[in-house]
C-alpha positions, 0 to 999 in steps of 0.5 A: 501518486496517492493511494489508499489501502481500503479496509474492504480490499484486503484478500488472503491478506494482500491488496493491490493498488492501481498506479497509473505509470508505473512499470512492471519493473520500475523502482519506486518508493511506497510509504504512508501519507503525512495526513495519516491519523493515529488509528491508521498508524496504528494498524499500519504498524501492526500489519507489517505491510510489504510489496510482494508483487508489481506489474504495469500499473499496479503494486501489491502489497501483503501484511505480515501481520494483522490486516488493517480494520481501517483505510490506510492513505499511501503515497507512491513515488515513482522514480525514473 
């Protein structure tokens, strides 16, 4: 599943993504998409992002570092 952490979507250093088919306790992997630009990669690295919450259909990402000022494309792989 592809998604985008938008520059405008951050609130208090967190952003929630809607992920169709994600269960509340389902395991998965989230990472940067293959078409990420140098600017986006730099912003993602500086953000030190991590998953801080999960619910049915959504995952919440937090920035432990600088909140990105550009959109960050991500890919989510859902495990059975």
